[in-house]
N, C-alpha and C positions, 0 to 999 in steps of 0.2 A: 690869127687862125692859121693852122698848119694844114695845107691841102695837098693831096697828090692828084695831079691832073694829067691830061694827055698832051700838054704843050699847045693844044689848039684852043681849048676853052677850059676855064676853071669853073666848076659848078658846085653849088651846095649839094649835099648828099642825101637829102631826105627821101629821094627815090630809093636809095640803098640797094639797087640791083648789083649783081656781081660785076657788071660791066662798067659801073660807075665807081668813082673813087671817093675817098673818105676825107671829110673835113675834120673839124675839131672833135667830132665824136668817134674818130678812129685813131689816126696818128696822135690827135690830141689825147684820146684815151690812152694811147700807148705812152703818153707822158713825155714826148720829146720836148715840149715847151715847158715842162714842169720840173724845176730843180728838185722838188720833193721826191720824184721817182728815182733819182739817183741815190737816194738813201733807202732803197727798197728793203735792204736787210734790216735796217733799224725799224722800218714800218712793220716788217714781218715779226720782229721781236715784240713790238707793241701789241700787234694783233694776237700773238700767242701768249701774251701775258695773262696771268690768271684773273686779272680784274676785268677783262673784256669778255662779255658773254657771246660775242659773235652773233649778235642779232642786228636787225635793221629796223628803221623807222620810215613810215610814209606819212608825211604831214599833208593833209588835204586842206588847203587854205581857201576859205570862202571869202574872197576879197569884196569888201564893201560894207560888211556888217550884217550878217544873217540874223533874222529875227528869232529870238528865243521862244516866243509864244507859237510861232508858226512851225517850228521844228520839233522840239522835244519837251515842251511844257505848255500844252495848248489851252489850258484854263477854260474848259468847256462850260463851267458854271458862271463865268464872269460876264459882265455886260457885253453887248454885241460889238462895241467899239474897242474891246480889249481881247476877247477870246479869238482863237484862231479863225481866220476867214476861210480857211480850207477845211474846217471841221476838225474832229478828233477821231482817232482810230485806236481800238484796244490793242494792246501788245500781248506778247506771250507772258509777260510778268503781271501777276495779279495787281489790279488797281492802277496800273501805269498806262498812260495814253501818249501817243505821239500825234503830231500834226497830220492832217488828212492826206498829204501827198507821200506818206511813208509806209505804205502797207507791207512792203517787203522787209523793211527794217523792223517793223512791228513783229513780224514772224520770227525774226532773228534776235529779238531783244535779250534773250538769255545769253547771247554771245557778245553783248555790248555792255558798256558802262556809260551812263549819262551823268555828267556833273552839272547839276542845275544851279549850283551856287558858285560858279566860276565867273570871273570878270576880268577883262583886260585892264580896267582902270583908266582907260583912255577913250575919249569920245570923239576922236577925229580919225581920219584915215592915216594912222601912224603905224607903220609896220614894225616899229622898234620894240614895243613891249612884248608882243606875242612872238615875233620871229626871233628875238634874241633872248627871251625869257628874262627881260630886265637885267641882262648881263652888262657889266661895266666894260666888257670888251667891245661892245657895239657890233659884234659879229653875230650872224645868224646862229641858231642852235646847230644847224647843219655844219657851219664853218667851225664851231666849237668842237663838234664831233670829229671833223677831219683833223683838227689840231691835235687831238688825242691819239688817233689811230693812223694818221698819215693821209696825205691828199690823194693817194692812189692805192688801190688794192695791190698788195705785193705779188700776187700770182697773176691775176687777170689784167692788172694795170688800169682798170676802170676807175674813174674818179669816185671817191667815197661820198661825194656831195654833188647832187644834181637837182635841177629845177625844171619841171615840165609845164610848158604853156601849150595852148591849143596848136600853135604853129609847129610844135614838134610832131604832131600827128598829120597835119595838113599844111605843108610849108607854103603853099600858094594862097593861103587864107588872107583875105583882105577885110579888115574889121573896122573900116571907117575912121572917124575922128572923135573918139570919146574924150572926156575931159580929165585933167589932172592925174590922179592916181590910177585911172583906168587905162592910161596909154601903155602900150607895150614898152615904150622907152622908160617909163617909171618903174615897171616891173623889172626890166633889165638892170636898172641902176640900183634898185633897193632890195631886191629879193634874193640876191646871191652875195651880198656884201660881206667881206670877212672882217670889217671894222679894223680894229687894232691888231688882229691876229696875223696879218700879212697876206699879200695877194695870192700866195701859193695855195691858200685855203678858200679862195673864191669858188663858188659853185659853178658847175658846168650847166649852162642853160641851153637846152635844145630848141633854139628859136630861129635858126638860120643865121644867127649872129655870132660874135666872138665872145665865148664865155671864159677864155683863158687869157694868158698874159701877152701873147705875141701874135703877129700876123705874118705867117711865113708861107711860101709856096714852093713845092718841090715838083718839078715837071718831069713826067715820064710817060712814054707811049703806052697806051692801054695794052697793046699786045705783048708788052714786056713785063707786065705786072707779075706774071707767074715766074719770072726769072729772078730767083733769089740773088744771084750774083749782081745783076744789074741794079736791083733795089739797094743792095748793100753798097755798091759803088756810089749811087746817088746819095745815100746817107753819109758815106765817107766824105763826099764833097761838102755836105752840110757840116760835118764835124770839123773840117778844116776851117770853115768860116767861123764856127764857134770858138775854135782854138785861138783865133786871132783876137778875140775879145775876152776869152777866159770865162764865158758865160756857161759853158756846158762841160763839166768835168766827167771823166769816165764814159765818154761817148761810145766807146766800143761795146760796152755792156748794153747801152741803150740801143745800139744798132741791132744787136741780136734780139733783144726783147721786143723792139719795134716790129721786126719781121715775124717773130713768133706770135705776137698779138694779132698781126694781120692774117697770118696763116691759120690761126685758130678761129678766125672769124668773129672776134669780139664785137665788131660792128653789128652783128646779127642781133645783139641785145637791143639795138635801137630800131630794128626793122621788123614791123609787125607782119610783114609778108612771110616771115619764117614761123609764125605762130599757127597753130591748128585752126583752120577756119571755123570749126565748131566753137572753139573758145572765143574767137573774135566775135562771133554772133552772140554769144552769151553776154559779153561786155557791151556790145554796141548800143549806144543811146541815141543814134541819129534818127531813129523812127519815132522817138518820144516828143521831139520838138522840132519844128521847122525854123531853124535859126534865122533864115533869110527873111522871115516875116517880121523880125525885130530889127532888121538892119535898114539902112536908108533905101526907100523905095518899097519896102514891105508894108503889108496892111496894118501891122501893129507898131510900126516905127513911130509915127506921130511926132516926129522931131525930137525924140528922146535919145540924145547922142550916146549916152553911156550904154544903152542897150546894144550898141554895135559890138560890144565885147561878149555878148551872149553867144555861146556856141552849143552844138549838140555833140561835142567830142569828148565829154568827160569820161565816158566809159573806156574809150581807147587810151586816154591819158592814164587812167588807173591800170590798165593792162600793161602799158609801157613801164609804169612804176614797178609792177611786179617783176617784169623781165629784168629791169635794172638791178633790183635787189638780188635776184638769182645770180646775176653776173658779178656781184661783189660790191655794188654801191650800197653803203650803209645808211645813208640819209637822203631820201628822195622827197622833194617838195612838189606838190601838184597844185597849180593855181587855177581856180575857177572864179570868174569875175562877174560883176554886176549885181551883187547882193546888196545894193544900196537903194532901198525902196521908199524914196521920198514922195513919189507921185508929183514931182515938180517938172520943170522944163527940160530936165536931162534924164530923169529916172522914172521907172514904173512904180506903182504902188505894190503893196504886199500881195494882193490877189493876182495881179498880172505876173509879178515877179516869181511867186511861188509856183504858179502853174507852168511857167517857163522853165524854172530851175529845180523845183522841189522833186518832181517825178524823176528827173534825170539823176539827181543826187541819190535818191532812194535806190534806183536801179544800179548805178555805178558802185556804190558801197556794197550792196548786197552781192553783186557779181564778184567783186574783189574778195570779200570774206569767204564766199562759197568756194572760189577758186583756191584760196589759200588752204582751206580745210581739205579739199580734194588732193592737194599736193603735199600735205603734211607740213605746211609752213605757218600754221596759225600761231604756234608758240614762238616762232622765230622772227615774225614781222609784227611790229606794233603799228596800228593805224590810229592816227590822231586827226580829228576833224574839228576845225574851229575857224574863227575869223578875227579881224582886228578889233571888233566891238560887237555889241548887240544893237537892238532897235528899241526905241521908246515904246512902252507897252500900249499906250492909247493911240488909236489910229485916227487920222484926220480925214480930210476930203480925199476921195478915191483910194482909201486904205493906205494913205501915206503915213510914214513914220519917220522919226528923227534919229539922230545918233544917240547911243546909250552906252555909257561906260560902266554901269554898275552890274550888268549881267551880260554874259557872252555865251552862246551855245558851245558845248564841248562834248564830243563823243569820242570814246576810246574803245579800241577792240584789239584783242590778241596780245602778243608779246609775253604771254605767261602770266598776265595780271588777272585779278579777280573780276570776272564778268558777271552779267546777269543782275545788275543793280543800278539803282538811281541814287546818286550821292547828292545830298543837300536838298534844301527846300527853299521855296520862294513865297513871297506874299501873294495875296489873292489876285493882284494885277500882273504878276510876273515881272515886276520892276525892281524888286529888292530881295536879297537873300535874307532868310530868317534863321539860317543855321550858319555854322562856321563857313566863311567864304574862302575861296582859293584864287590866287593871282598868277600871273605869268611865271614868276619865279618858282611857284609850286609845280607848274606844268614842266618847266625846265628840269627841275630835280627829279620829277617822275620819269621823264624820258631818259635822263642820264643814268638813273639808278635802275632802269630797265636794261640799258645797254651795258652797264658796268657794275661791278660788285663793290659797294662802298667799303666793306671790311678789307678786301684785298687791295683796294686802291690806297688805303691808308699805309700799307706796307711798301708802296712804291715810292722811291725817292725821286725828286726832280720833276714831278708832274707840274704842268703849267697852271697858271692862275685859273684857267677855264675849268679845271677839274674840281673846283670848289663845290659845284652842284652834285658831284658824286659823293663827296664825303661830308659836306656841311649842309647841303640844301635839304629843306623839308618838303617831301613829296606829297601828293594827294594820298593820304595814309590809307584810305579805305581800299585802294587798288592793290595794296601789298599784303 
């Protein structure tokens, strides 16, 4: 982590006041620790190439396995142990119903596309199929995007790949001791991995930890922050250290860019205090669920350890995602956890889980889409909502469900794609597709062909292997 501090104490920056200094989300954003930033001109050429549409993607990942019946395929005429336990609600689309916790999305259904015949093909908590799109690179789709456009935006220097967890909104958050894939350490390790693409394409995770390659500290008195010359002298000392190892070529250009980035206040992209309070209020989901009730000591905890990753911060996570996209981040992943409804010793059942998470999801997505429309960004930002798998259609004791590989909820919105439709059909239990099914590689091709022009990409020589989904991948055809 690269941190500017006052020499007395080095603090993480999630407070983000002007009197505090910037950790990885500022000088890290400035790219001092990223060799890729030193090729900014090359990145600029890539971004200005005709095959890149200059759009962004927000992937809202519902970690744990969201239930397809409780979300967007409620099966109201099925037996009681199959149909949605939260009921069904009519949408703006004739004959289409959503689960009962989605009234706001029901009113926005003409701006959504629901893919009911989508499946991850994997029945365990495996981030690989969805996050990579079954890519041989083993890097997330976000890292694949960065590989094509560069790890940093050539103008703002913001990373093109970022991942937002609840700790990005509330850094002092303490979420107990969940199990396995629900730990923050698991998310840190697996959700920003670049695989074989190279560490320079690792995503920036705003979690209070180190999402980049190095851990560096540059000490400077607070009162001298406004002194350009003092800052550049400090950076010059850093340059000399890099010169000894040969790790940082062209550091003089980086010095100027680093200061320019600081001066322009790019860190504001990560600071919700710079947002209009009325907008924050529209996104805010904290009033919808008391997350502390589900944590240790809360009345709904009941020893269910994985509930400790339940938060009421998703709305602000989505607002932060929008701000990052506006600042130049092209692929933002938002992680919302605890969609694992076993009704066992660690997890709630569908009824408890959906009443904790479903209303919040409905509000956060609706606020995000309405905000994009007000700002004229609906065509520029593609929202994708899914998880690593679905849930078994038949509910057991306490509305518990198992892992399910054959269907996975998928919502798509914006990006210039065809909205107002439900794609695919499922059987009467909501367990199997009865129409042509889609898999993670189809989702990957859909995202890539939204961001890039396949015809133009074929004319570009020297594109990396990760570009195959642009030119060769088969997307979800009904969206185009």
